[in-house]
C-alpha positions as CSV (number, residue, x, y, z in Angstrom):
1,M,-8.2,4.4,0.2
2,I,-7.6,7.4,2.6
3,A,-10.5,9.4,1.1
4,R,-12.9,6.5,1.6
5,A,-11.7,6.0,5.2
6,E,-12.2,9.7,5.8
7,A,-15.8,9.5,4.4
8,L,-16.5,6.6,6.7
9,L,-15.4,8.5,9.8
10,R,-17.3,11.6,8.7
11,A,-20.5,9.6,8.2
12,R,-20.1,7.3,11.2
13,P,-19.2,9.2,14.4
14,E,-19.6,5.9,16.3
15,A,-16.6,4.5,14.3
16,V,-14.5,7.4,15.5
17,A,-15.7,6.8,19.1
18,A,-14.8,3.1,18.9
19,M,-11.3,3.9,17.5
20,M,-10.5,6.5,20.2
21,D,-11.9,4.5,23.0
22,G,-9.1,4.3,25.6
23,I,-6.8,6.6,23.7
24,D,-5.4,9.4,25.8
25,C,-3.2,11.2,23.4
26,V,-2.7,11.3,19.6
27,I,0.8,12.1,18.4
28,V,1.6,12.8,14.8
29,D,5.3,13.0,14.0
30,E,6.7,14.6,10.8
31,F,3.6,16.6,10.5
32,Q,5.0,18.8,7.8
33,D,4.9,15.9,5.5
34,T,1.2,15.4,6.0
35,N,-0.9,16.1,3.0
36,P,-4.4,17.6,3.3
37,V,-6.1,14.4,2.3
38,Q,-4.3,12.6,5.1
39,F,-5.1,15.5,7.5
40,A,-8.8,15.3,6.7
41,L,-8.7,11.7,8.0
42,L,-6.6,12.6,11.1
43,A,-8.8,15.6,11.9
44,H,-11.6,13.3,13.0
45,L,-9.3,11.5,15.4
46,I,-7.7,14.8,16.6
47,K,-11.1,16.3,17.4
48,A,-12.0,13.3,19.5
49,A,-8.6,13.0,21.4
50,P,-8.2,14.4,24.9
51,R,-4.7,15.6,24.1
52,V,-2.9,16.1,20.7
53,V,0.8,16.6,19.9
54,L,1.8,17.5,16.4
55,V,5.6,17.4,15.8
56,G,7.1,18.9,12.6
57,D,9.6,21.2,11.0
58,G,8.4,23.3,8.1
59,K,12.0,23.7,6.9
60,Q,12.0,19.9,6.2
61,A,8.8,19.8,4.2
62,I,10.2,17.9,1.2
63,M,7.3,15.6,0.3
64,G,5.4,18.0,-2.0
65,F,5.5,15.4,-4.8
66,Q,3.1,13.3,-2.4
67,G,0.9,16.3,-1.9
68,A,2.3,17.4,1.5
69,D,2.2,21.2,2.1
70,A,3.9,22.9,5.0
71,R,1.3,25.7,4.9
72,L,-1.1,23.3,6.6
73,A,1.1,23.1,9.7
74,A,1.7,26.8,9.6
75,A,-2.0,27.5,9.5
76,L,-2.7,25.3,12.5
77,A,0.1,27.0,14.5
78,A,-1.2,30.4,13.6
79,Q,-4.7,29.4,14.8
80,R,-3.4,28.3,18.2
81,P,-0.3,30.5,18.9
82,N,-0.4,29.7,22.6
83,D,-0.1,26.0,22.0
84,A,2.8,26.3,19.5
85,H,6.3,25.7,20.8
86,T,9.5,26.2,18.8
87,L,12.7,24.2,19.5
88,D,15.8,26.4,19.7
89,T,18.6,23.8,19.9
90,N,20.4,21.6,17.4
91,R,22.1,18.6,19.0
92,R,23.6,17.1,15.8
93,S,25.9,19.4,14.0
94,V,29.1,21.1,15.3
95,P,28.9,24.9,15.6
96,G,30.8,25.6,12.3
97,I,28.1,23.7,10.3
98,M,25.1,25.0,12.2
99,N,26.3,28.6,12.1
100,L,26.5,28.3,8.3
101,V,23.1,26.7,8.1
102,N,21.5,29.4,10.3
103,D,22.9,32.2,8.2
104,L,21.7,30.6,5.0
105,G,18.3,29.8,6.5
106,A,17.7,33.4,7.3
107,G,17.7,34.2,3.6
108,L,15.9,31.1,2.5
109,F,13.0,31.0,4.9
110,P,10.6,33.7,6.2
111,D,10.6,34.0,9.9
112,Y,13.6,31.6,10.2
113,A,14.3,30.7,13.9
114,P,18.0,29.9,14.3
115,L,19.0,26.8,16.2
116,A,21.8,27.1,18.7
117,P,24.3,24.3,18.4
118,H,24.6,22.1,21.5
119,R,27.8,20.3,20.5
120,T,31.2,21.7,21.0
121,A,33.6,22.3,18.0
122,A,35.5,19.2,16.8
123,G,38.9,19.1,15.3
124,G,39.6,20.4,11.9
125,I,37.6,22.8,9.6
126,P,34.0,21.7,9.4
127,I,33.2,23.0,6.0
128,D,34.7,21.7,2.8
129,V,33.8,23.3,-0.6
130,M,35.1,21.5,-3.7
131,R,34.7,23.8,-6.7
132,V,34.2,21.6,-9.8
133,E,34.6,23.2,-13.2
134,N,33.3,20.3,-15.4
135,K,30.2,18.2,-15.7
136,T,30.7,16.3,-19.0
137,A,32.3,12.9,-19.3
138,T,34.3,13.5,-22.5
139,S,35.6,16.3,-24.7
140,K,36.9,15.7,-28.3
141,G,37.1,12.0,-27.5
142,E,39.1,12.3,-24.4
143,P,37.6,11.3,-20.9
144,L,37.3,14.1,-18.4
145,A,37.0,14.0,-14.6
146,K,33.7,14.9,-13.1
147,G,32.5,15.7,-9.6
148,S,32.1,12.0,-8.8
149,H,35.8,11.5,-9.3
150,H,36.8,14.3,-7.1
151,I,34.4,13.4,-4.3
152,A,35.6,9.8,-4.3
153,E,39.2,11.1,-4.2
154,R,38.4,13.4,-1.2
155,I,36.8,10.5,0.7
156,R,39.8,8.4,0.0
157,S,42.1,11.1,1.4
158,L,39.9,11.5,4.5
159,L,40.1,7.8,5.2
160,E,43.8,7.7,4.5
161,E,44.6,10.7,6.8
162,K,42.3,9.3,9.4
163,R,40.3,12.4,9.8
164,T,39.0,12.6,13.4
165,I,35.2,12.5,14.0
166,V,33.3,12.1,17.3
167,D,31.6,8.8,17.8
168,R,27.9,9.3,18.3
169,T,27.5,6.5,20.7
170,T,30.6,6.9,22.9
171,E,31.0,10.7,22.3
172,T,34.7,10.2,22.0
173,P,37.1,11.1,19.1
174,R,38.2,8.3,16.7
175,P,39.3,8.0,13.0
176,V,36.7,8.2,10.3
177,Q,35.5,4.9,8.7
178,P,33.8,4.4,5.4
179,S,30.4,3.8,7.2
180,D,30.8,7.3,8.7
181,V,30.5,8.9,5.3
182,A,27.5,9.7,3.2
183,I,27.1,11.0,-0.3
184,L,23.8,12.7,-1.0
185,C,22.7,12.7,-4.7
186,R,19.6,13.9,-6.5
187,T,18.9,10.8,-8.5
188,H,19.5,7.0,-8.3
189,D,21.4,7.2,-11.6
190,K,23.8,9.8,-10.1
191,A,24.2,7.6,-7.0
192,R,25.4,4.8,-9.2
193,E,28.0,7.1,-10.8
194,Y,29.5,7.9,-7.4
195,A,29.3,4.3,-6.3
196,D,31.3,3.3,-9.3
197,C,34.1,5.8,-8.6
198,L,34.4,4.7,-5.0
199,T,34.4,1.0,-6.0
200,H,37.2,1.8,-8.5
201,L,39.3,3.1,-5.5
202,G,38.5,0.0,-3.5
203,I,36.3,1.9,-1.0
204,P,33.2,-0.2,0.2
205,V,29.9,1.2,-0.8
206,D,26.4,1.1,0.7
207,L,23.9,1.8,-2.0
208,A,20.3,0.8,-1.8
209,E,19.0,0.7,-5.4
210,D,15.4,0.5,-6.4
211,G,14.3,-1.4,-9.5
212,W,14.3,-5.0,-8.3
213,F,10.8,-5.8,-9.6
214,T,11.7,-4.6,-13.1
215,S,15.3,-5.9,-13.1
216,E,16.2,-8.1,-16.1
217,V,16.3,-11.4,-14.3
218,V,13.1,-10.9,-12.2
219,T,11.2,-9.7,-15.2
220,V,12.1,-12.9,-17.1
221,A,11.2,-15.0,-14.0
222,R,7.8,-13.3,-13.7
223,A,7.2,-13.8,-17.4
224,A,7.9,-17.5,-17.0
225,L,5.7,-17.8,-14.1
226,A,2.9,-16.1,-16.0
227,V,3.2,-18.4,-18.9
228,I,3.1,-21.4,-16.5
229,A,-0.1,-20.0,-15.0
230,D,-1.6,-19.2,-18.4
231,P,0.0,-20.8,-21.5
232,S,-2.1,-18.5,-23.7
233,D,-0.4,-15.4,-22.3
234,A,1.5,-14.5,-25.5
235,F,2.9,-11.2,-24.1
236,S,4.7,-13.0,-21.3
237,A,5.8,-15.7,-23.6
238,V,7.4,-13.2,-25.9
239,I,9.2,-11.5,-23.0
240,F,10.6,-14.8,-21.8
241,L,11.7,-15.8,-25.3
242,T,13.4,-12.5,-26.3
243,H,14.8,-11.4,-22.9
244,G,15.5,-14.9,-21.3
245,P,18.0,-17.7,-21.9
246,A,16.8,-18.4,-25.4
247,A,17.5,-14.9,-26.7
248,V,15.0,-15.4,-29.6
249,S,14.8,-12.4,-31.8
250,L,11.8,-10.2,-31.4
251,E,11.0,-10.6,-35.2
252,A,10.9,-14.5,-34.8
253,A,8.9,-14.3,-31.6
254,L,6.2,-12.1,-33.1
255,T,6.2,-14.2,-36.3
256,A,5.4,-17.3,-34.1
257,V,2.5,-15.3,-32.5
258,L,1.1,-14.3,-35.9
259,D,1.5,-17.9,-37.2
260,G,-0.1,-19.4,-34.2
261,T,3.0,-21.5,-33.4
262,L,4.1,-19.7,-30.2
263,A,2.8,-22.3,-27.8
264,G,4.8,-25.0,-29.4
265,H,8.1,-23.0,-29.5
266,P,10.9,-25.3,-28.3
267,A,12.2,-22.7,-25.9
268,L,8.9,-22.9,-24.0
269,A,9.0,-26.6,-23.6
270,S,10.6,-26.4,-20.1
271,L,7.8,-24.1,-19.0
272,G,5.3,-26.6,-20.3
273,A,6.8,-29.3,-18.3
274,L,6.6,-27.1,-15.1
275,Q,3.0,-26.2,-15.9
276,D,1.9,-29.8,-15.5
277,R,3.1,-29.7,-11.9
278,A,2.0,-26.2,-11.1
279,S,-1.2,-27.2,-9.4
280,S,0.5,-29.3,-6.8
281,W,3.7,-27.2,-6.4
282,T,4.2,-24.1,-4.3
283,A,5.6,-20.9,-5.7
284,A,8.9,-21.5,-4.1
285,R,9.2,-25.0,-5.6
286,L,8.2,-23.7,-9.1
287,L,10.9,-21.0,-8.8
288,A,13.4,-23.7,-8.0
289,G,12.4,-25.5,-11.1
290,L,12.7,-22.4,-13.2
291,R,16.3,-21.9,-12.0
292,T,17.3,-25.4,-12.9
293,E,15.0,-26.9,-15.5
294,A,14.4,-23.7,-17.4
295,G,18.0,-22.6,-17.1
296,L,17.6,-19.3,-15.2
297,D,20.6,-19.9,-13.0
298,D,23.0,-20.7,-15.9
299,W,21.6,-17.7,-17.8
300,A,22.0,-15.3,-14.8
301,A,25.6,-16.5,-14.5
302,G,26.3,-15.1,-17.9
303,L,24.7,-11.6,-17.4
304,E,26.9,-8.5,-17.1
305,D,26.6,-8.5,-13.3
306,P,26.0,-12.2,-12.3
307,A,26.3,-11.5,-8.5
308,R,23.6,-8.9,-8.7
309,A,21.4,-11.2,-10.9
310,H,21.7,-14.1,-8.4
311,A,21.0,-11.7,-5.5
312,D,17.8,-10.6,-7.3
313,L,16.8,-14.2,-7.7
314,A,17.5,-14.9,-4.1
315,R,15.2,-12.1,-3.1
316,L,12.5,-13.6,-5.4
317,D,12.9,-16.9,-3.6
318,A,12.5,-15.0,-0.2
319,E,9.3,-13.4,-1.5
320,A,7.9,-16.8,-2.5
321,A,8.6,-18.0,1.0
322,A,7.0,-14.9,2.6
323,F,4.0,-15.3,0.4
324,E,3.5,-18.9,1.5
325,A,4.0,-18.0,5.2
326,A,1.7,-15.0,5.2
327,D,-1.6,-15.5,7.1
328,P,-4.8,-15.2,5.0
329,V,-5.9,-12.0,6.7
330,T,-2.6,-10.3,5.9
331,R,-2.8,-11.4,2.3
332,A,-6.4,-10.5,2.0
333,A,-5.7,-7.0,3.4
334,S,-3.2,-6.5,0.6
335,G,-5.8,-7.6,-2.1
336,V,-4.6,-11.1,-2.6
337,F,-7.0,-13.9,-1.8
338,G,-5.5,-17.1,-3.4
339,W,-2.5,-19.3,-3.2
340,D,-1.8,-20.0,-6.9
341,I,0.9,-18.5,-9.2
342,R,-1.4,-15.6,-10.3
343,S,-1.9,-14.7,-6.7
344,F,1.9,-14.7,-6.1
345,L,2.5,-12.5,-9.1
346,A,-0.2,-10.1,-7.8
347,W,1.6,-10.2,-4.4
348,L,4.9,-9.1,-6.0
349,A,3.2,-6.3,-8.0
350,I,1.4,-4.9,-4.9
351,R,4.7,-4.9,-2.8
352,A,6.6,-3.2,-5.6
353,D,3.8,-0.6,-6.0
354,A,4.0,0.0,-2.2
355,G,7.6,1.0,-2.5
356,D,9.2,-2.3,-1.5
357,D,11.4,-2.4,-4.6
358,A,14.9,-2.3,-3.2
359,R,17.5,-4.4,-5.0
360,P,19.5,-6.6,-2.5
361,D,23.2,-6.1,-2.0
362,P,25.1,-8.9,-3.8
363,S,28.1,-8.7,-1.5
364,G,26.2,-8.6,1.8
365,S,28.8,-6.2,3.3
366,T,27.2,-2.8,2.7
367,A,26.9,-1.9,6.4
368,L,30.6,-1.1,6.4
369,G,30.5,1.0,3.2
370,V,30.1,4.7,2.3
371,K,26.3,5.4,2.3
372,I,25.0,6.7,-1.0
373,A,21.5,8.1,-0.9
374,T,19.2,10.6,-2.5
375,W,18.5,14.0,-0.8
376,H,14.9,12.7,0.0
377,A,16.0,9.4,1.4
378,S,18.5,11.1,3.8
379,K,15.7,12.8,5.8
380,G,15.9,11.7,9.5
381,L,19.3,10.3,9.2
382,E,22.8,11.6,10.0
383,W,26.5,10.9,9.5
384,P,29.7,12.3,10.8
385,V,30.8,13.2,7.2
386,V,28.3,14.3,4.5
387,C,29.1,15.1,0.9
388,V,26.3,17.1,-0.7
389,T,26.2,16.8,-4.5
390,G,23.6,17.8,-7.1
391,L,23.7,21.5,-6.4
392,D,23.4,22.0,-10.2
393,W,19.9,20.6,-10.0
394,T,17.3,22.8,-11.9
395,V,14.8,24.4,-9.8
396,G,11.3,23.7,-11.3
397,E,8.4,21.4,-11.2
398,R,8.8,18.3,-13.5
399,A,6.3,17.8,-16.4
400,N,3.6,15.3,-16.0
401,T,3.2,16.3,-12.3
402,L,-0.4,15.9,-10.9
403,R,-1.1,18.0,-7.7
404,I,-4.0,19.1,-5.5
405,E,-4.4,22.8,-4.7
406,F,-6.5,24.3,-1.9
407,T,-8.1,27.8,-1.9
408,G,-7.3,28.5,1.8
409,W,-6.1,27.1,5.1
410,D,-8.4,28.9,7.5
411,A,-10.5,25.8,8.1
412,P,-8.3,22.7,7.8
413,E,-11.1,20.3,8.6
414,T,-12.9,21.3,5.4
415,L,-10.0,21.2,3.1
416,L,-11.2,18.4,0.8
417,E,-14.3,20.5,0.0
418,R,-12.2,23.2,-1.5
419,A,-9.6,21.1,-3.3
420,T,-8.9,21.4,-7.0
421,I,-6.7,19.2,-9.2
422,H,-3.9,20.7,-11.4
423,Y,-1.9,19.0,-14.0
424,H,1.5,20.1,-15.4
425,P,1.7,18.8,-18.9
426,A,4.7,17.8,-20.9
427,V,4.9,19.8,-24.2
428,A,7.4,20.0,-26.9
429,C,7.1,23.8,-27.5
430,R,9.6,25.5,-25.3
431,E,7.5,28.7,-24.9
432,V,4.5,26.8,-23.7
433,A,6.6,24.6,-21.5
434,A,8.2,27.7,-20.0
435,H,4.8,29.1,-19.2
436,F,3.7,26.1,-17.2
437,A,7.1,26.0,-15.4
438,A,6.8,29.7,-14.5
439,V,3.4,29.1,-12.8
440,R,4.9,26.6,-10.5
441,C,8.3,28.2,-10.0
442,E,7.8,29.4,-6.4
443,P,6.3,26.2,-5.1
444,A,9.2,24.3,-6.7
445,A,11.7,26.8,-5.0
446,V,10.1,26.2,-1.6
447,T,10.8,22.5,-2.0
448,E,14.4,23.1,-3.1
449,R,15.0,25.3,0.0
450,C,13.7,22.6,2.3
451,L,15.7,19.9,0.5
452,S,18.9,22.0,0.8
453,Y,18.4,22.5,4.5
454,V,17.7,18.8,5.0
455,A,20.8,17.8,3.1
456,M,23.2,20.2,4.9
457,T,21.8,19.3,8.4
458,R,22.6,15.6,8.0
459,A,26.3,16.3,8.7
460,R,27.6,16.0,12.3
461,D,31.3,16.8,12.0
462,L,32.2,17.7,8.4
463,L,30.0,19.0,5.6
464,V,31.5,18.7,2.0
465,L,29.8,20.7,-0.7
466,E,30.4,19.8,-4.4
467,W,30.1,23.2,-5.8
468,P,29.3,23.4,-9.6
469,D,31.4,26.3,-10.9
470,Y,30.2,25.5,-14.5
471,V,26.7,26.7,-13.7
472,K,26.0,30.1,-15.4
473,E,24.8,33.1,-13.4
474,D,21.4,33.1,-15.0
475,A,20.7,29.5,-14.4
476,D,17.8,28.3,-12.2
477,T,19.7,25.9,-10.1
478,V,20.0,25.1,-6.4
479,S,23.5,26.6,-6.2
480,R,22.1,29.9,-7.7
481,L,19.3,29.8,-5.2
482,L,21.9,29.6,-2.3
483,V,23.8,32.5,-3.8
484,E,20.8,34.8,-4.6
485,E,18.6,34.1,-1.7
486,G,21.0,32.8,0.9
487,K,23.6,35.5,0.0
488,L,26.3,32.9,-0.2
489,E,29.7,33.9,-1.6
490,L,32.8,31.7,-2.0
491,G,36.1,33.3,-1.0
492,T,39.6,32.2,-0.2
493,G,39.6,30.1,3.0
494,E,36.1,31.2,4.0
495,I,32.4,31.4,2.9
496,T,30.6,34.6,3.3
497,V,26.9,34.7,4.0
498,G,25.5,38.2,4.2
499,K,27.9,39.9,6.7
500,S,29.0,36.7,8.4
501,K,32.2,34.8,7.5
502,H,32.6,31.1,8.0
503,P,36.0,29.3,7.8
504,A,36.1,26.7,5.1
505,R,38.5,24.6,3.0
506,L,37.9,25.6,-0.6
507,T,39.7,23.6,-3.4
508,N,39.4,23.9,-7.2
509,H,39.1,20.8,-9.3
510,G,39.4,20.8,-13.1
511,K,39.1,18.3,-15.9
512,A,42.2,16.2,-15.0
513,F,41.6,13.0,-13.1
514,P,43.0,12.7,-9.5
515,E,46.2,10.7,-9.3
516,S,44.4,7.8,-7.6
517,F,42.3,7.3,-10.8
518,A,45.2,7.9,-13.2
519,D,47.3,5.3,-11.4
520,K,44.6,2.7,-11.7
521,G,43.6,3.5,-15.2
522,I,40.1,5.0,-14.9
523,E,37.6,3.2,-17.1
524,T,35.5,6.0,-18.4
525,A,32.5,4.9,-20.5
526,T,33.0,5.9,-24.2
527,E,30.2,6.4,-26.6
528,A,30.7,3.0,-28.1
529,E,30.4,1.4,-24.7
530,V,27.0,3.0,-23.9
531,R,25.2,2.2,-27.1
532,P,22.0,0.2,-26.5
533,G,22.4,-3.5,-26.2
534,R,22.1,-6.5,-23.9
535,P,25.0,-8.1,-22.0
536,E,26.6,-11.2,-23.4
537,T,24.9,-14.5,-22.6
538,P,26.8,-17.7,-23.0
539,G,25.1,-20.3,-25.2
540,P,25.2,-24.1,-24.9
541,R,28.4,-24.3,-26.9
542,G,30.2,-21.6,-25.0
543,A,29.7,-18.9,-27.6
544,P,27.6,-15.9,-26.6
545,L,24.0,-16.0,-27.7
546,F,24.0,-12.2,-28.1
547,L,26.6,-9.6,-28.8
548,R,26.5,-5.8,-29.1
549,P,27.8,-4.3,-32.3
550,S,30.7,-2.8,-30.3
551,D,32.0,-6.2,-29.4
552,G,30.5,-8.4,-32.1
553,G,32.7,-8.3,-35.1
554,E,36.3,-8.6,-36.4
555,A,38.1,-5.3,-36.6
556,T,37.6,-4.0,-40.0
557,A,40.9,-2.8,-41.6
558,L,40.3,0.3,-43.7
559,W,42.9,0.7,-46.5
560,S,43.3,3.8,-48.6
561,L,41.9,5.6,-45.6
562,E,41.0,9.2,-46.2
563,T,39.4,12.1,-44.3
564,H,36.8,14.4,-45.7
565,A,35.7,17.8,-44.1
566,L,31.9,17.9,-43.9
567,G,31.4,21.3,-42.2
568,A,31.9,23.3,-39.1
569,A,32.7,21.8,-35.7
570,L,30.1,21.7,-33.0
571,S,30.0,23.7,-29.8
572,R,30.0,21.7,-26.6
573,E,26.5,21.3,-25.3
574,A,25.8,21.1,-21.6
575,F,24.4,17.5,-21.4
576,D,24.8,15.4,-18.3
577,D,26.6,12.5,-20.0
578,A,27.7,11.3,-23.5
579,R,24.6,9.3,-24.0
580,L,22.2,12.2,-23.9
581,R,24.3,14.3,-26.2
582,G,24.8,11.3,-28.6
583,S,21.1,10.6,-28.7
584,A,20.3,14.3,-29.5
585,L,22.9,14.4,-32.3
586,H,21.8,11.1,-33.8
587,L,18.2,12.3,-33.9
588,A,19.1,15.6,-35.5
589,M,21.1,13.9,-38.3
590,R,18.3,11.5,-39.0
591,V,15.9,14.4,-39.3
592,F,18.2,16.4,-41.6
593,L,18.7,13.4,-43.9
594,Q,15.3,11.9,-43.9
595,R,12.7,14.5,-42.8
596,P,14.3,18.0,-43.3
597,D,10.8,19.4,-43.2
598,R,10.6,18.6,-39.5
599,A,13.9,20.3,-38.7
600,I,12.0,23.2,-37.1
601,D,11.0,21.0,-34.2
602,L,14.6,19.8,-33.5
603,G,15.4,22.5,-31.0
604,A,12.6,21.5,-28.6
605,A,13.1,17.8,-29.2
606,T,16.8,17.6,-28.7
607,G,17.8,20.6,-26.5
608,L,20.5,21.5,-29.0
609,S,21.4,25.1,-29.5
610,P,20.6,26.9,-32.8
611,E,24.4,27.1,-33.5
612,T,24.8,23.4,-33.2
613,L,21.8,22.6,-35.4
614,A,23.0,25.0,-38.0
615,A,26.4,23.2,-38.1
616,L,24.6,19.8,-38.3
617,T,22.5,21.1,-41.2
618,E,25.7,21.9,-43.1
619,Q,27.3,18.6,-42.2
620,A,24.2,16.6,-43.3
621,R,24.0,18.5,-46.6
622,S,27.8,17.9,-47.3
623,L,27.5,14.2,-46.3
624,R,24.6,13.6,-48.7
625,E,26.5,15.3,-51.5
626,T,29.7,13.3,-50.8
627,L,27.8,10.0,-50.8
628,A,26.0,11.0,-54.0
629,E,29.3,11.7,-55.7
630,H,30.3,8.0,-54.9
631,G,27.0,6.7,-56.2
632,F,25.2,6.3,-52.9
633,T,21.9,8.0,-53.4
634,D,19.5,5.8,-51.4
635,L,20.0,6.7,-47.8
636,H,18.5,4.7,-44.8
637,P,19.3,6.5,-41.4
638,E,19.0,4.6,-38.1
639,L,18.5,1.1,-39.7
640,P,18.0,-1.6,-37.1
641,F,19.3,-5.2,-37.7
642,D,19.2,-8.6,-36.1
643,T,21.3,-11.3,-37.6
644,E,23.1,-14.5,-36.8
645,I,26.9,-14.8,-37.3
646,A,29.2,-17.8,-37.1
647,G,28.7,-20.1,-34.2
648,G,25.1,-19.2,-33.8
649,T,25.6,-15.9,-32.0
650,R,23.2,-13.1,-32.8
651,V,24.2,-9.6,-33.3
652,R,21.6,-6.8,-32.8
653,G,22.1,-3.2,-33.2
654,T,21.4,-0.1,-35.4
655,V,23.4,1.2,-38.3
656,D,23.5,4.9,-38.1
657,L,23.4,5.4,-41.9
658,L,23.3,2.8,-44.6
659,G,23.7,4.2,-48.2
660,L,22.9,2.1,-51.3
661,S,23.6,2.6,-54.9
662,Q,20.7,3.0,-57.2
663,D,20.7,-0.7,-58.3
664,G,21.3,-1.8,-54.6
665,R,24.5,-3.7,-55.5
666,E,26.9,-1.5,-53.5
667,A,26.6,0.0,-50.1
668,V,28.3,2.3,-47.6
669,I,28.0,2.2,-43.9
670,I,28.5,5.4,-41.8
671,D,28.7,5.4,-38.0
672,Y,28.3,8.7,-36.1
673,K,30.5,9.6,-33.1
674,S,30.3,12.7,-31.0
675,P,33.9,13.6,-30.4
676,A,36.1,16.1,-32.3
677,P,39.4,14.3,-32.4
678,A,42.7,16.0,-33.6
679,S,43.5,12.9,-35.6
680,P,40.4,11.2,-37.0
681,V,42.4,8.2,-38.3
682,E,43.7,7.3,-34.9
683,A,40.4,8.1,-33.2
684,A,38.6,5.6,-35.6
685,Q,40.7,2.6,-34.4
686,P,38.6,1.8,-31.3
687,Y,35.4,1.6,-33.4
688,L,36.6,-0.8,-36.1
689,A,35.2,-3.8,-34.3
690,Q,31.9,-2.2,-34.3
691,L,32.1,-1.4,-38.0
692,G,33.1,-5.0,-38.4
693,A,29.9,-6.1,-36.8
694,Y,27.9,-3.9,-39.2
695,V,29.9,-5.2,-42.2
696,G,29.2,-8.8,-41.1
697,A,25.5,-8.1,-40.6
698,L,25.2,-6.5,-44.1
699,S,26.9,-9.5,-45.8
700,T,24.4,-11.8,-44.0
701,L,21.3,-9.8,-44.6
702,R,22.1,-8.6,-48.1
703,P,24.6,-11.1,-49.7
704,E,23.9,-9.6,-53.1
705,T,25.2,-6.2,-51.9
706,R,29.0,-5.4,-51.9
707,L,30.1,-3.1,-49.1
708,A,32.2,-0.6,-51.0
709,R,33.0,1.8,-48.2
710,A,32.6,2.2,-44.4
711,G,33.6,4.9,-42.0
712,I,33.2,7.2,-39.0
713,H,31.5,10.6,-39.1
714,F,32.9,12.6,-36.2
715,L,30.1,15.0,-35.6
716,G,32.1,17.1,-33.2
717,S,34.7,18.1,-35.7
718,G,32.6,17.7,-38.9
719,T,35.0,15.1,-40.3
720,L,34.5,11.9,-42.2
721,A,37.2,9.2,-41.9
722,W,36.4,6.4,-44.3
723,G,37.8,3.8,-46.6
724,S,37.3,0.4,-48.2
725,P,37.0,-2.5,-45.7
726,S,39.4,-5.5,-46.3
727,M,36.9,-8.1,-45.3
């Protein structure tokens, strides 16, 4: 769209003249975030303007992923040095913060111009460094504290001690409030982690999450509307059946598609009734019908977070009202020309693609909470207290990045004529991936320098840094960038940057939970809790329509329980959470048992170290031999199942390993767990309900097969705890 507009202005000078008629001055703010394609368009207006003001800061050029390049602003300033004016004052941060930023900036940026702090020093030490030694959620089956727990505890203590900050409006001291505090994270997933910890301590949170358009309840509602608009839309019908109130199995839904009976499925009858009225009803009225007649409201009430689901539905209602109220010109400008259901669905997709995808706050009270945002989203904002997390972020361009490069900046008005497109592919081979990453190392480092500057300069009175002590010296992380280029050193009671020393509060935080979490009984996700599955949904008789294996069976009692050593224990890999590590270990075991010829690719596919893969090779070999000794020679790794148990409830999941005897009359079920517990028998107890679900599923799916054994394979310790189930 921008390129076509630029072409129009280039070809039609009279269009430029018409646009600039009566315009005395063109002002472009945040110019460092202008990409060359946008500038090519602006250049026509700038050339025709009597006066032009470009405002920007190259140290805040963080929109590289959108094609912005700070070198454009630098080239323009170099071409007209007499017209370039540099600001020399910072009116936001107290001197202690700004002095630290200035010293770091001298090492991070060429020709850095320090900013003199305008404000006077406030009470207390303005720099707080929390040195965190652990990044993993569990070790040997035991939950561990992470940076999110320690940051939440620090915020709690600041609120409890009523740390003094200076009110921006009144410029008078007052105690800090939750809304005065911000936590800056690198990703939305990390933001949710910090929000959960704060919520656990009873501290209100302001977290703007994206993903409304693809949230579960909105996805189902959109699918229902699509079926109403077009009953032959089999894809949307399958989504509604399998993800919506009916919770039909995917196998059953696809069977109906193949048999040609999908349109007559009983669970679609409510949509068929609404279809008859679709031509005379508005989108808002149809949504109301979906919520009542199709059961969306009752279904949403049974989801894992019903308040969030109903808030998402409420926004969908608001979108329908906005769609109906929009004037035809506005709707046509967005590419929507009708008023029917298809047009409404297109309207929703266009708004989501444009970035309007925030999920509404279910409580409606976020304005008083601790703000949690990404580094990128914090730009242009400020808070009295800012906690900067994510310094362990790896410096490097992400795979699948598409970018535009330019051969020079001497003639900005002709940039598009010298543009080339470059693509950073995602490849499995580590050596090839490293080659592509190395090519883009410096541009990625430029972005990280700017992001670091932006994050630290959001703080007015107190800057809290979550420092990752677990990062190795040869790692390519933001923390190492600050150390190596910024010359930052952490001492006792101070931070040294080059030859300058800055007073700071430095504290060490280990793997133990803060007392505030221990007193409340921190609920740390275990591997069993994070296995794939949908939340429970109540059925018409009160029983859930769907259960995960972890909560879907009777606890299986194992008698004559025995343990069997399968091989060497595993080293602890540096994964962000238990899910990533568990997925990598599961994939490795599947390959070793089913496709050992592909084991050579496991390092690149899983990120596991050669030592870990060697230990898993031994464990897989020993497990196969042990099962063969008991007559289980037919092995089926990662076997999915979907079955109905008593009361009509369906249980869906995946059995990590099913072993069958040669005649198929006896079976063994093995479930993998990552920990390395000291007592495997005790550690197996929390997983017995999950084994019970597998046992029940097997008895339903293969009634002719007797389950002879079931057990847990603790990969971390290379130990098998198994026995004969009583049920």
